[in-house]
C-alpha positions as CSV (number, residue, x, y, z in Angstrom):
1,M,-2.6,-2.9,-3.1
2,T,0.5,-4.3,-3.2
3,Y,0.8,-5.1,0.6
4,E,-2.5,-6.8,0.2
5,F,-1.1,-8.9,-2.4
6,K,2.1,-9.6,-0.5
7,E,0.0,-11.2,2.0
8,I,-2.0,-13.1,-0.4
9,I,1.1,-14.6,-1.7
10,Q,2.8,-15.5,1.8
11,Q,-0.5,-17.2,2.9
12,A,-1.0,-18.8,-0.3
13,F,2.3,-20.5,-0.4
14,L,2.4,-21.4,3.3
15,N,-1.1,-23.1,2.8
16,Q,0.6,-25.2,0.1
17,Q,3.1,-26.4,2.9
18,E,0.4,-27.6,4.4
19,E,-1.4,-29.2,1.2
20,I,-4.5,-26.7,1.7
21,Q,-5.7,-25.6,-1.4
22,N,-6.5,-21.7,-2.8
23,V,-8.6,-20.2,-5.2
24,L,-7.9,-16.6,-5.6
25,A,-10.7,-13.7,-6.0
26,T,-10.5,-10.9,-7.8
27,V,-12.7,-8.0,-8.7
28,V,-12.4,-7.3,-12.4
29,D,-15.0,-5.1,-13.2
30,L,-18.1,-3.0,-11.5
31,D,-21.0,-1.6,-12.6
32,G,-22.1,1.3,-10.4
33,S,-20.5,2.2,-6.9
34,S,-19.0,-0.6,-4.3
35,Y,-16.8,-0.2,-1.3
36,R,-14.2,-1.3,-3.0
37,K,-12.8,-1.0,-6.8
38,P,-11.5,-3.8,-9.4
39,G,-8.1,-4.8,-8.3
40,V,-9.1,-6.0,-4.8
41,R,-8.3,-9.6,-3.9
42,M,-8.7,-12.5,-1.7
43,L,-7.4,-15.3,-0.9
44,L,-10.0,-18.6,-0.2
45,S,-8.3,-21.6,1.6
46,S,-10.2,-25.3,1.7
47,D,-10.0,-24.8,5.5
48,G,-12.4,-22.1,5.4
49,K,-10.1,-19.4,5.9
50,M,-9.7,-16.1,3.9
51,V,-7.0,-13.4,3.8
52,G,-7.9,-9.9,1.9
53,A,-11.5,-8.9,1.1
54,V,-13.4,-7.8,-1.7
55,S,-15.9,-5.7,-0.1
56,G,-16.5,-4.5,3.5
57,G,-17.7,-7.5,4.2
58,C,-21.2,-8.4,3.1
59,V,-19.7,-10.3,-0.3
60,E,-17.0,-12.2,1.0
61,K,-19.3,-15.2,2.6
62,E,-20.9,-15.6,-1.0
63,V,-17.6,-15.7,-2.9
64,Q,-16.6,-18.4,-0.5
65,R,-19.8,-20.7,-1.2
66,R,-19.2,-20.0,-4.9
67,A,-15.7,-20.7,-5.2
68,Q,-16.0,-24.4,-3.8
69,T,-16.8,-25.5,-7.5
70,V,-13.3,-24.2,-8.3
71,F,-11.7,-26.1,-5.7
72,A,-13.6,-29.2,-7.0
73,D,-12.4,-29.2,-10.4
74,G,-9.8,-26.1,-10.7
75,R,-11.6,-24.8,-13.3
76,S,-12.0,-20.9,-13.3
77,K,-15.2,-18.9,-13.5
78,I,-16.8,-16.0,-13.1
79,M,-19.4,-14.7,-10.6
80,I,-21.2,-11.8,-10.8
81,Y,-22.8,-10.2,-7.4
82,D,-25.4,-7.8,-7.6
83,G,-25.6,-5.6,-4.6
84,R,-28.5,-2.9,-6.3
85,Y,-31.0,-4.8,-3.6
86,R,-28.8,-6.3,-0.7
87,L,-26.5,-3.7,-0.3
88,G,-25.9,0.4,0.0
89,C,-23.4,0.2,-2.8
90,E,-25.9,0.1,-5.8
91,G,-23.0,-1.8,-7.7
92,I,-22.5,-4.9,-9.3
93,L,-19.1,-6.5,-8.9
94,Y,-17.6,-9.3,-11.5
95,I,-15.2,-11.2,-9.8
96,L,-12.8,-13.7,-11.3
97,L,-12.5,-17.1,-9.2
98,E,-9.0,-19.0,-10.3
99,R,-6.9,-21.6,-8.4
100,I,-3.6,-20.3,-7.2
101,T,-0.4,-22.3,-7.2
102,I,2.7,-20.4,-5.9
103,S,6.3,-22.0,-7.5
104,T,9.0,-21.2,-6.1
105,D,9.9,-19.5,-9.3
106,F,6.8,-16.8,-8.6
107,V,8.3,-16.5,-5.0
108,N,11.8,-15.6,-6.2
109,A,10.6,-13.2,-8.7
110,F,7.9,-11.8,-6.6
111,S,10.7,-11.2,-3.5
112,N,13.3,-9.9,-5.9
113,T,10.8,-7.4,-7.1
114,L,9.8,-6.1,-4.0
115,N,13.4,-5.9,-2.5
116,K,14.7,-3.9,-5.8
117,R,11.3,-1.5,-5.0
118,E,10.0,-2.2,-8.7
119,S,6.2,-1.7,-10.1
120,F,4.8,-5.2,-11.8
121,S,1.6,-5.5,-13.5
122,I,-1.3,-8.0,-13.0
123,D,-3.6,-9.1,-16.4
124,S,-6.5,-10.4,-15.7
125,F,-8.5,-12.1,-18.1
126,Y,-12.6,-12.6,-18.0
127,Q,-16.4,-12.3,-19.6
128,K,-19.4,-10.5,-17.6
129,K,-21.2,-13.5,-17.5
130,D,-22.6,-15.3,-14.2
131,E,-21.2,-18.9,-13.5
132,F,-19.5,-19.0,-16.6
133,F,-16.7,-21.3,-17.2
134,G,-13.8,-20.9,-19.2
135,D,-10.2,-20.2,-20.1
136,F,-10.2,-17.2,-17.8
137,G,-7.1,-16.5,-15.4
138,S,-4.0,-13.8,-14.2
139,I,-0.6,-13.2,-16.0
140,V,2.0,-11.5,-14.0
141,Q,4.4,-9.7,-15.6
142,F,8.0,-8.7,-13.7
143,K,9.7,-5.7,-14.6
144,N,12.6,-8.1,-15.8
145,G,10.6,-9.3,-18.4
146,K,9.7,-12.4,-16.3
147,T,6.0,-13.7,-17.2
148,L,4.4,-15.9,-14.7
149,T,0.8,-17.4,-14.1
150,F,-0.8,-19.0,-10.9
151,S,-1.5,-22.5,-12.4
152,E,-0.8,-24.1,-15.4
153,N,-4.3,-24.0,-16.8
154,K,-4.6,-22.3,-20.2
155,I,-5.9,-18.8,-20.2
156,D,-7.5,-16.9,-23.3
157,K,-6.7,-13.7,-24.1
158,N,-9.3,-13.1,-26.4
159,N,-11.6,-12.7,-23.9
160,L,-12.2,-9.4,-21.8
161,I,-8.7,-7.8,-19.8
162,F,-8.5,-6.2,-16.6
163,S,-4.9,-4.5,-16.5
164,Q,-3.6,-3.2,-13.0
165,T,0.2,-2.1,-12.1
166,L,1.2,-2.7,-8.6
167,H,3.7,-0.1,-7.0
168,P,6.6,-0.7,-4.6
169,L,5.4,-0.5,-0.7
170,F,5.2,2.5,0.2
171,K,8.0,4.0,2.3
172,L,7.8,6.0,5.4
173,L,11.4,7.0,6.0
174,I,11.3,8.3,9.8
175,I,13.9,10.5,11.6
176,G,14.1,10.2,15.2
177,G,13.7,7.9,17.7
178,E,11.3,9.6,20.9
179,H,8.4,7.9,22.2
180,D,6.0,9.5,19.4
181,A,8.4,8.1,16.6
182,V,7.5,4.5,17.9
183,K,3.8,5.5,17.7
184,L,4.2,6.4,14.0
185,C,6.4,3.7,13.3
186,T,3.1,1.4,14.5
187,H,0.6,3.0,12.9
188,A,2.4,3.4,9.4
189,T,3.3,-0.3,9.5
190,Q,-0.7,-1.2,10.0
191,L,-1.2,0.2,6.7
192,G,1.2,-2.0,5.3
193,W,4.0,0.9,5.0
194,E,7.5,-0.3,5.0
195,V,9.2,1.8,7.7
196,D,12.8,3.0,8.1
197,V,13.9,4.6,11.0
198,V,17.0,6.9,11.7
199,T,18.1,8.0,14.9
200,S,20.6,10.2,16.4
201,I,24.1,8.9,16.9
202,K,24.3,10.4,20.6
203,D,20.8,8.1,21.4
204,P,21.0,5.1,18.9
205,K,18.0,2.7,19.2
206,Q,17.8,-0.8,18.3
207,L,15.1,-2.6,16.0
208,S,13.1,-4.0,18.9
209,D,12.4,-0.4,19.8
210,F,10.1,-0.4,17.0
211,P,8.6,-3.1,16.2
212,N,7.8,-4.4,12.7
213,A,10.1,-1.5,11.4
214,K,12.0,-2.8,8.1
215,S,15.5,-1.0,9.6
216,V,16.8,1.4,12.5
217,V,20.3,3.0,12.2
218,A,21.8,5.6,13.9
219,Q,23.1,8.3,11.5
220,T,23.4,11.7,11.1
221,P,22.1,13.5,7.8
222,E,25.7,14.6,6.2
223,M,27.0,11.1,6.7
224,I,24.0,8.7,5.8
225,E,23.5,7.3,2.2
226,L,19.7,7.3,1.8
227,S,18.5,5.1,-1.6
228,D,14.9,4.7,-2.7
229,V,13.6,8.1,-1.3
230,N,11.4,9.0,-4.5
231,E,7.4,9.4,-5.2
232,H,6.6,6.2,-2.9
233,T,8.4,7.7,-0.2
234,A,7.2,10.2,2.4
235,V,9.7,11.5,5.3
236,V,8.7,12.7,8.7
237,I,11.2,14.4,10.7
238,M,10.5,14.7,14.7
239,N,13.8,15.2,16.1
240,H,12.7,18.2,18.1
241,N,16.0,19.9,17.4
242,F,15.7,23.0,14.9
243,T,19.4,22.5,13.9
244,Y,18.8,18.9,13.6
245,D,15.8,19.7,11.1
246,L,17.3,22.0,9.2
247,R,20.3,20.0,8.2
248,W,17.8,17.0,7.4
249,L,16.2,19.2,4.8
250,V,19.4,20.3,3.2
251,K,20.4,16.6,2.9
252,L,16.9,15.4,1.4
253,Q,17.3,18.4,-1.2
254,E,19.2,15.3,-3.2
255,Q,16.3,13.2,-2.9
256,N,12.8,13.3,-4.4
257,P,10.3,12.1,-1.5
258,I,6.5,13.0,-2.4
259,Y,6.1,14.5,1.5
260,I,8.2,15.6,3.8
261,G,6.6,16.8,7.4
262,I,8.4,18.0,10.7
263,L,7.2,18.3,13.8
264,G,7.0,21.9,15.2
265,A,5.1,24.8,16.3
266,A,3.7,27.1,13.5
267,K,6.0,29.9,14.6
268,R,9.0,28.1,13.9
269,R,8.4,27.4,10.4
270,E,9.5,31.1,8.9
271,K,12.6,30.8,10.5
272,L,13.4,27.1,9.3
273,L,12.5,28.0,6.1
274,N,14.5,31.3,6.0
275,E,17.6,29.4,7.3
276,L,17.5,27.1,4.9
277,F,17.3,29.9,1.8
278,D,20.7,31.3,3.7
279,F,22.2,27.5,3.5
280,T,21.1,26.5,-0.2
281,P,19.9,29.5,-1.8
282,E,19.1,27.4,-5.0
283,V,16.2,25.2,-3.1
284,T,13.4,25.2,-5.4
285,D,9.7,25.6,-4.9
286,E,9.3,22.3,-6.0
287,F,10.8,21.1,-2.6
288,L,9.3,23.8,-0.5
289,E,6.3,22.6,-1.5
290,K,6.6,18.8,0.0
291,I,7.6,20.7,2.9
292,H,4.9,20.3,5.6
293,T,5.1,22.1,9.1
294,P,3.4,21.2,11.6
295,A,3.1,18.1,10.1
296,G,-0.4,16.6,9.9
297,L,-4.2,17.8,9.4
298,N,-5.8,20.0,12.2
299,I,-8.1,17.2,13.7
300,G,-7.4,18.3,17.4
301,A,-4.4,15.6,18.0
302,E,-3.0,15.3,21.5
303,T,-1.6,12.2,22.3
304,P,1.0,10.7,20.1
305,E,-1.1,7.9,18.7
306,E,-3.7,10.8,17.7
307,I,-0.6,12.7,16.4
308,A,0.6,9.7,15.1
309,L,-2.8,9.3,12.8
310,S,-2.9,13.0,12.2
311,I,0.1,12.8,9.9
312,L,-0.5,9.5,7.9
313,A,-4.1,11.0,6.9
314,E,-2.1,14.3,5.8
315,I,0.6,11.8,4.1
316,L,-2.4,10.1,2.1
317,S,-4.1,13.2,1.3
318,V,-0.8,14.0,-0.4
319,V,-0.3,10.7,-2.1
320,R,-3.9,10.5,-3.5
321,N,-4.0,14.3,-4.6
322,K,-7.1,15.0,-2.3
323,E,-8.5,18.0,-0.8
324,V,-9.2,17.1,2.9
325,F,-12.8,17.8,4.1
326,S,-15.6,15.7,5.8
327,L,-17.2,12.7,3.3
328,K,-20.6,14.3,4.8
329,K,-20.3,17.3,2.3
330,I,-20.1,15.1,-0.8
331,T,-23.3,14.3,-2.8
332,G,-22.3,12.2,-5.4
333,R,-19.4,9.3,-5.4
334,I,-17.2,8.8,-3.2
335,H,-14.3,8.0,-6.0
336,N,-14.2,9.2,-9.4
């Protein structure tokens, strides 16, 4: 959700330069089930454009229509969308509509938070009443203690509150510079992930070789200085070189990624782990559990694009702590 919020803030700030007004729609509560959950947001602009979504596409036009009063007088309000008789979701959405003005102070604080890969929180105040105007709004709390709002409107903290913590953008560290690494980078950035690429010093690549990557460097595992490789980071090793893969595994023991994927045939897995024990006998079970090789889910992937999809799906299943199976086997809710 951090990536969606980032896009909203960027577009709102750009709109302001063109004197286009903005209204932020936030799902703050839900009765029943819905395509998306509380905490999703959408930016509505006075020129009729939208960024983000609060559903699968069935609610957005109604939200846009009912946001016109907020554009007109700037007063925040709550709207209720009952999808029980119109949608297949059988849920009631409670949506906060508030005028949003992005200050330079907010842009700076938000940018610093993203660059430092820090979490931040948003508290949204509301009531569960339809077409109800009041002192509603959202307060953003940054790690350095700075607290900012989207407008100068008064916010009554005695209202109901929806609290949400947004974590740093998920990072994917790709180790490898071949064609399949490029495909993985492209797919990951489409998910809103932040991608760093490390290639071999014998075959260095440029940022232009990996569209939308944050960085591309050529370095050895022994010499590189890694930072921010933590529970918000996945690593995929795709060197197609056994010795190089082993050297990177030794290096990554100093870090704490949530996932380590390695390309290669299943028959090389036991040899790779045995060699790792020889080099670092103190390797922990916790670290070994993070290693997935061959990387990816068994979906019959053959092309580089399909292999990238299978790897990203496996990473998501690990991050969300989900056992992988077909949704058609579910008889109840998809999400708890």
